[in-house]
C-alpha positions in Angstrom: 22.3 -31.6 35.0 23.7 -34.9 34.0 25.2 -37.3 36.7 26.9 -40.4 35.4 27.9 -42.8 38.2 30.3 -45.3 36.5 32.0 -48.5 37.7 35.3 -49.1 35.8 36.9 -52.6 36.0 40.4 -53.3 34.7 39.8 -56.9 34.1 43.2 -57.6 32.3 46.1 -55.8 30.6 44.9 -53.1 28.2 41.2 -54.0 28.7 38.5 -52.1 30.8 34.9 -52.9 31.4 32.5 -50.0 32.4 29.0 -50.0 33.7 27.3 -46.6 34.0 23.7 -45.2 34.8 23.4 -41.7 33.4 20.8 -39.6 35.4 19.4 -36.4 33.9 18.0 -33.8 36.2 16.5 -30.4 35.8 14.2 -29.2 33.0 16.2 -30.5 30.1 15.1 -33.4 27.9 15.4 -36.5 30.2 14.9 -39.2 27.4 17.4 -42.1 28.2 17.8 -41.0 31.8 18.5 -44.1 33.8 19.5 -46.4 30.9 22.3 -48.8 31.9 25.3 -48.3 29.8 27.8 -51.3 29.4 31.1 -50.5 27.6 34.5 -52.2 26.9 37.6 -50.5 26.0 40.8 -52.2 24.5 44.0 -50.4 24.0 45.5 -51.9 20.9 48.7 -49.8 20.7 50.6 -48.1 23.5 52.5 -44.9 22.6 55.6 -45.3 20.3 58.2 -43.1 18.8 56.3 -42.6 15.4 52.9 -44.2 16.0 50.1 -43.0 18.0 48.5 -44.9 20.9 45.2 -46.4 19.7 42.3 -47.6 21.5 38.7 -48.7 20.6 35.6 -48.8 22.7 32.1 -50.2 22.1 29.1 -49.4 24.1 25.5 -50.6 24.5 22.8 -48.5 26.2 20.1 -50.7 27.4 16.5 -49.3 27.4 16.0 -49.3 31.1 15.4 -45.5 31.6 12.9 -42.8 30.7 11.4 -42.9 27.2 13.9 -45.4 26.2 13.3 -48.0 23.4 15.8 -50.3 21.7 19.4 -51.0 22.4 21.5 -48.1 21.2 25.1 -49.1 20.4 28.3 -47.1 19.6 31.8 -47.6 18.6 34.6 -45.2 19.2 38.2 -44.9 18.0 40.6 -43.0 20.3 44.0 -41.7 19.0 46.7 -40.0 21.3 50.2 -39.1 20.2 52.8 -38.2 22.8 55.0 -35.5 21.6 56.9 -35.1 24.9 55.9 -36.5 28.2 53.9 -33.4 28.8 52.3 -32.7 25.5 49.8 -34.9 23.8 47.3 -34.1 20.9 44.4 -36.6 20.6 41.5 -37.3 18.3 38.3 -39.4 18.9 35.5 -40.4 16.6 32.4 -42.0 17.8 29.5 -43.5 15.8 26.1 -44.3 17.4 23.3 -46.4 16.0 19.8 -45.9 17.5 18.0 -49.2 17.0 14.4 -47.7 17.4 14.3 -44.0 16.8 11.3 -42.3 18.1 9.5 -39.0 17.8 8.1 -36.5 20.3 6.5 -33.1 20.5 8.8 -30.4 22.0 7.6 -26.9 22.2 4.7 -27.7 19.9 6.8 -29.2 17.1 7.3 -32.8 16.2 10.9 -33.8 16.6 12.4 -37.1 15.4 15.5 -39.0 16.6 18.4 -39.9 14.3 18.9 -43.5 13.5 22.7 -42.8 13.2 24.8 -40.0 14.7 28.5 -39.1 15.3 30.8 -37.1 17.4 34.3 -35.9 16.4 36.8 -34.5 18.8 40.2 -33.0 18.3 42.3 -31.8 21.3 45.3 -31.3 23.4 46.3 -32.4 26.8 49.3 -31.3 28.8 50.9 -31.1 32.3 50.6 -27.6 33.8 52.0 -28.7 37.2 53.2 -32.0 38.8 49.7 -33.3 39.4 47.6 -31.2 37.2 46.7 -31.7 33.5 45.1 -29.1 31.1 42.7 -30.5 28.4 41.5 -28.5 25.5 39.0 -29.8 22.9 37.0 -28.9 19.9 33.9 -31.1 19.7 31.6 -31.4 16.5 28.4 -33.5 17.5 25.3 -34.7 16.0 22.6 -34.7 18.7 19.9 -37.4 19.5 17.2 -35.3 17.7 17.4 -34.6 13.9 18.4 -31.0 12.9 20.5 -30.6 16.1 24.1 -30.2 15.3 26.5 -28.7 18.1 29.9 -27.3 17.9 31.8 -26.8 21.2 35.1 -25.4 22.6 36.1 -27.1 25.8 38.7 -26.4 28.4 39.3 -28.2 31.7 41.8 -29.5 34.2 42.3 -32.9 36.0 44.0 -32.7 39.3 45.3 -35.8 41.3 44.1 -35.0 44.9 45.6 -38.3 46.3 47.3 -41.3 44.6 43.7 -42.8 44.3 41.5 -39.7 43.8 41.4 -37.4 40.7 39.2 -34.4 40.5 38.2 -32.7 37.2 36.5 -29.5 36.2 35.8 -28.1 32.8 33.7 -25.8 30.8 32.3 -25.9 27.2 31.1 -22.9 25.2 28.7 -23.2 22.2 30.4 -22.1 18.8 27.2 -21.9 16.8 23.8 -20.4 17.4 22.2 -23.9 17.8 24.6 -25.0 20.4 23.9 -24.2 24.1 25.8 -21.2 25.4 27.7 -22.9 28.2 28.1 -26.2 30.0 30.1 -27.0 33.1 31.6 -30.6 33.8 32.6 -31.9 37.2 34.3 -35.3 37.7 35.5 -37.3 40.7 37.4 -40.5 40.1 38.3 -43.0 43.0 40.4 -46.0 42.5 39.9 -49.0 44.8 
């Protein structure tokens, strides 16, 4: 299980600063659990008739957690095209640089971390009700450890419970033999 409490601050128009502390629970690999992650998002281009909305985000994971070394940094591009007010395809690409890759024994085998990895996402979001949005994604992801490459199909909904509270739930299924069979994501967002 992965919990990610996040504080998001809208400091000025089109700019957001986030501070998160992911916490990994259960029997899964806990490397990085408790790292403080600081990220900033800037929306360069709002939606237009012909062009997509474009935002970029940068993130730094500080080595404050379990088995963490070095500052890992990433940069992500986010494209969203509004077709109608209720239909939006999107694409994201994230590149992560691991400053100090390490190695560890897992199930009797020496596994090493990647120095560089990426995640690519293509998807769609659309309203299915006045306060509910459906999100569908395909995710292609290099994992932290070398030789781990995952492909996911994701589906989920985001529902506005009150003007300041949004609840989300989603599920992912692995599309390849190496990818875990199933994941569930739950989210709760509260504006202040």
